[in-house]
N, C-alpha and C positions, 0 to 999 in steps of 0.2 A: 724677591717678588716672584710669585708663582708664574710659571710659564702659561701663556694664554694662546689659544688657537689663533694662528695668523700673525703672531708677534714673535720676532726673533727666530722664525722658522723659514729658512730660505729653500730648503729642499722640498719640492712638491711631492705629495703622497702618491704612491702607486697602489693600485687596487687589483686584486685577483678576481674581482666580480664587477658587473656593471653598476654604476651609481644610480640605482633605481629604488623605488619603494619595495618593501619586503614582498608584497604580493606579486610584483612583476617578475620575480624569479621562478614562477611556476606555482600553480595551485596545489594545495595540500599541506599536510603536516610533516614535521621532521621528527623521526623517532630515534631515540638513543637510550640504550639501557632500559631503565624503568620509566622513562619520560617520553612525553609526546608534546611537541611544541608547535603551536599554530601561529606562524608569523603574521598572517593577515589579521587575526584577532588579538594577537599579543598575549596568548594564554599558554600556560604550562600545566600539563596534567601528569601526575605521577602515579604509577601503579594502578591505572584505571580509575583513579579518584576524580573528584570534581575539578574542572579547570580553574586555575588561579591566574587572575590578570596580573601581568608584570608591569604594565605601564608602557607608554610609547617608547621612551628612551631605552629602557632596559631591554625591551623586545627587539629594538633595532640593533642593539649591541650583541645580543645573543645570536640573532640571525646572521650578523656579519661574521662573528667568530666561527659559527658552524659552517657557513659557506666558504670560509677561508681554507677549510680542509686540513687543519693542523699547522698552517703557516702562522707565524707570529705577526700580529697586527700592532703597529705603533700607536701611540696615543693620538697622533695626528689622524691616522686612518680612522680610528674609532670616533674621535670627536667629529670628524667630517661626516661620518656615517650617521651618528645619532643627532647631531645638531648642525645640519647643513646650512652654511651661510651665516653662522652666528659665532661670536667671540665668547667662548665658554671657558671657565676656569677648570684646570685639571681636577680640582676637588670634586666637581660634579661627576666626572668620569669615575673617580674612585667610589663615590656614593652609589652609583648605578651598578658597578661591578660587585660591590658588597651586597646589594640587594639581590642580584642574580645568584650569588653564592648562597645566600640565605634560602632562596626559593629552591635551590637544588639540594639543600640540607646535607644528608650524608654523602652526596655526590658533589659537594662543593669544589673538590679538587679537579673537576672537569674543566674549570676555568683556571688555567695556570698563569702565573706571572713569570716573565723572563726579565730578569733584572737589567735595566738600562735599555730594553728593547720594546717591551709592551706586553701583550697578553695573547694567549692562544687557547683554542678549544681542544682538550686532550681526548675527547671521545670520538666515536664514529657514528655518524647519523645516516639514516636512509630516508628518502622522501616517500611519503605515502600520499599518492595523488588522491584528490577528492574524486569520488565517482562521477564519471561523465554520464550524461543521459543516454542510456542504451535502451531505448524503448521500442516495443513493437510499433508497427505503423499505426497511425490514428485510425479509429473506426471509420469505415467508409460512410456509414449512416448512423447518426446519433439523434434520432428524432425525439423531440420533447424533453430533452435532458439538460438544456442549457442552464436553467435555474438551479437544478439539482447539483450540477457540476460546480457552479459558483458557491453554492451553500456548503458543499463538501470541502472545498479549498478553504473557505472561511473558518470552518470548524477545525480543520487540521491546524491552521495557524493559531487558533485560540486554545485548543485542547491538546494538540500534538499527536493524539492517537485516535483515529476514527476507523471503525469497522463498518463496511457496507455489507449488510445482511439481507437475505431475501431468497425466494424460491429458486429452484433450478430454472435457468433460462430467463430470469427476470431482467438481466442486463447489468449485473454487478461489475463484471470485468469491463464492459463497454464504458460505464460511467467512470471507473477508476482510470482507464486508459485515457479517456478524454480529459480528466482532471490532471493526469500526469503531463500531458502535452500542453495543457493550459497553464501549468504551474510556473514555468519560466526559469526555475533554478535548477540545481543539480537534482536529478531523479535517478534512483536505482530501482529497477524492476526485477523482482524475484518471482519467477513462475514456479509454484510449488506443486503443480498438478502431477508431475512425475516423481516427486519425492515420496518414498515409501516409509521413511523413518526420520527420527529427529536428526540423525547424522546426515542424511540426505538433504533435509531442510536446511541445516546449518551450512552445508557445502553450497547449496543454491544461493543462499543469502550472501555468503562470503564472496562468491563469484560475481554477484550483482554489484557488490560494493567495491570490488577490486581489492579485497583483503585476502591475504594468504594465511590460512589457519595453520597453527603449529601441529607437529606430529607427536605421537606418543600420548601417554595418559595425561588427561587434563588439557590437551591442546585443541580438542574439538568439542567445546562446551559453549553455552550462551555467554558465560563470563569471559572466556578466552576471546570470543568474537568481539564482545563489547570493548575489551581492553585494546583491541587493534583497530577500532573504528577511527576514521579520519575526523578531524575537528571541524572541517568545513560544514556549513549547513547543507542538509540533504533531506529529500523526501524519499523514504523507503516504501515501496509498494510491495505488499505480500499478497499475491493473487492465488486464490483457491486454497484456503487454510483449513477448511472444515474437517478434513481427515487427519489433521495434525494439530487440532485446536489447542490441546494442553501444551504441546511442545512450542507452538507459536506464542502462546501466552507467556511462557517462561522466557523466551528469547526477547520478546518485545519489552517486558518489564526490565530485563537486564540492560538492553540497549538504551531505553529512555532514562534509566538511572545514571548511566555512564556518559551519555551524550546529550548535553542540554540543547544543542542546535539541531537535533534530529526530529523529524516528524514521520509518523507511520500511518499509512493508509492500507488497510487490509480488506480483502473480500472473502466472505465466508457465508455458508448457508446457515450457520449458527454463530452467535456471539462467542468471542474467545474468552470472555470472563476474566480479562486481565485488569490489573489495577490501572485506573486512569482511562479506561476504554469508554469512548462515546459511540454508541451504536446508531447508525442511520439505516432505517429500513428502506430499501429501494422499492418504490411502488411500481405497479403495472403502468403501461402507457394509457394515456387518456383515451376514452371511448366516447363516441357520439351517443347522445340519448337514444333510447330505443325507438322513439317516435320521430326522430330527426329524418327529414327527407331532402333538405336543401343541399345540393351538391357541393357548394362552397364550404359549408360547415362540416359536411362529411369528410371532405378532403383535408380540412384543417386539423382534424383529429390526429394526434401523433401516432396512434395505432394504425389508422387507415393510411396515413402518409408513409409509414414504414412499409406497410404491405405493398403499396403502389411502387415505392422505390425499389423494393426487392424484386418485384415482378419485372419492372422496367430494366433492371440490371441484367436479366436473362433474356428479355424480349423488348428491344427498343421501340417496337411498334405498339406496345401496350398503351392504350389511352382510353381508360374506362369512361363511359358516359354516365348519366345520372343513375341508370339502373345498375350499371357495373359497380359504381361507388357504393350504392345501397347494399349490393351483395357482398362487396369487400368488407363493409362495416359489419354485416351479419356474421361473416367469418371471424372477424376480430373479436366480436362479442363472445362468440362460442369459445374462443381461446382465451378469454379473460384479459385481453391486452398483453399477453405474455410475449415478449419480443422473440424468443427462440422459436416458439410454436408458430408465430406469425411468419417468421422467415422461412421455416420449413414448409408451411402451407403455400406461401408465395412461390416457392421453388417448383411446386407442382403445376402451377397455372399454365405455363407455356405448353405443357403436354396435355393437360386434362381440361383446361378451361375453368372459368370461375364457378359455373353451376356444378360441375362434377366435384370440384374441390369442396364446395359447400356441402354437398350431399355426402361426400366421403368422410366428413368429420364424425359421422355416427360410429366410425371405426378409426378414430384419430390416431391410435398407436400404430396402425398399419400404414395410414396415409402419411404421417409426419416422419418421414425418413427419406434417405436418399441424398441428393446434392445439397450441400450447405456451405456457407462461407466460414463456418467454424473451423478452427485449426485443430482443436482437441477432439479425439474420437468420441468422448462422452457428450459432445454437443452436436454430433452429426445425426442423431435421431432423438426423438422425444423419449423413447424408452431408455436409451443409454443415459440420458441426463437424469432421469428419475431413478434408474438403477443405482447411480452414484449416491443419491440421497438415501435410498432405502437400505443400502448395505451398511450405512453408518448408524442405523437405528438399533437399539436393543430389541430382543425378540418380542417383548411385551408391547412395545410401541408399534412394531410391524404388524402384529396381530390386530391391534386396535385400529390401525389405518385401514386394514381390510374390512373390518366390521363397520367402521364409520362411513365407508364408501357407499353403503346402501341408502344413506340419507341424501336425498337429491338436492337439497338447498341448505339454508341456514338452520342450525339446530342449537339448542340450549345445552348447558352443562347437565341438566337433569336428563334430557333425551339421550345425550351421549353416554351417561352413566348407566342408563337402562340397557344399552347395548353392550357396554363393556363389562359390566359386572355379572357374574354368574347368577342366573335366575332372575335378572332384572330387578334387583333389590330396590326398595323405595328410598326416598330422600331421608337424610342428606346423602349426597354422593360420597363414596369412600375416598380416602386420601390417595389410594392407588389409582383411581380413575382420574382424579385431578392431576396427579403427577404425570400420568400418561399423556393427557392433553397438553400439559406444559412441555413435555419432551417434543411432541409433534409440532407445537408452535415454535419452540426454540430452533428446530430444524427447518423452519419455514415451510412446513407441510400443511399448516392450518392457517386460514385467514380469520382474524379476530375482529369483531366489531364491538367496541366498548360502549357501554351505556349503563343504564340502571341495572340491566341484566345482560351480561356478555353473551354474544352469539358467535357461533363458529361455522365455518364451511370449508370444504375442500375445493380448490380450483378444479375446473372441469378436466384439465389434463391430469392432475393428481388423482382425481376420482376414477378416471378411465384406467389409469395405471393400477391403482389399488384393486379395482374389480377384476383385473387380469391375473392377480397374484393368487397363489395357492394358499388359502387361509386355513392351514392345518397346524 
């Protein structure tokens, strides 16, 4: 009669680990050789391949053997670990051990049998902790973005990879940061602003994930990083990707292919053009209608609310009346509802007053600089923010931006082509003109209105910047 758990066994089992569920022993995966084992999900991944579910019993057995650290575990030990409180035939244990060895394939010898005593794990494993949420502080003001934040989180869940795209200063990072804090799970925040190369980008992402990249040839590649990713679900935020768009695209594709529980949220002034990417264009803040005069409706506009909040942060006594709110609304309209520009303008109010700030927008590049809550230098002035966009443009697109700046409002493709093409050639516009407009739109430097005939325009801030450039 086969021995059964709890029958004919007088000696109580002793355990070198607490009798808890696998996930209680610490979050993260266990790495050994070519393999990565996620105890919480019961999955084994080999050589960066897709995770293979082991089943609850086999996963508990493997976890117990690894945690024993090379000590022999008796049949009693393992039966109690995999089938707590149940009377189980020894044959079930042998079936699960065989299943584990099949899953390990060429490395089946990692699970050794010690005759008359039990089983042991013959390898050496290291725990790879799931990344903990190491986020910058949540944005102090996030006016008018609640619905967008919820929509972004829903799309990351559904599609796994979302890029927030938009013009300089539109609030991409603010939205991403609000979404990261709202997420509730493991979040890794990788700030790519200071990364000047693909190697620097990989180092920043690895640090955010708590992963140590290997050294030497082949150790610092997207594939190498993907192979060392933790199995635990995580949202990876890549902030400021535009200057490394191609490198970020390669990395995201490698990570998503290797890590089925990973979600990626990127911010960039241009789409990354990676497989599986869903692009969400971040809009400007809501503006009150030009004819609106009701103070309550003016104050309810997200653009005006942000302006007032920024001024109040610098001057607690600021309490605009109806005329002040109307002037604040006019300032926000001049700035097209652009959060960065609104914040920079608001910072000048305590020193200059509302009227002088409104008048100073005729020279907005000079006015919109100085104190700012932005951490990065390129967000401390309007010119610095736009310099970052312009330096990423090919020369033909930079020249086109300067030429289009003479158009004061909305313009058509034909009107743009007349300016961009030598001699103002007639219709149809050349492919070169169309491609140039597409480049400017991709870099979020053109606003597009779709209809029977598409129309384009430059934001007032972009137009002022382009007019200041040397168009030679």
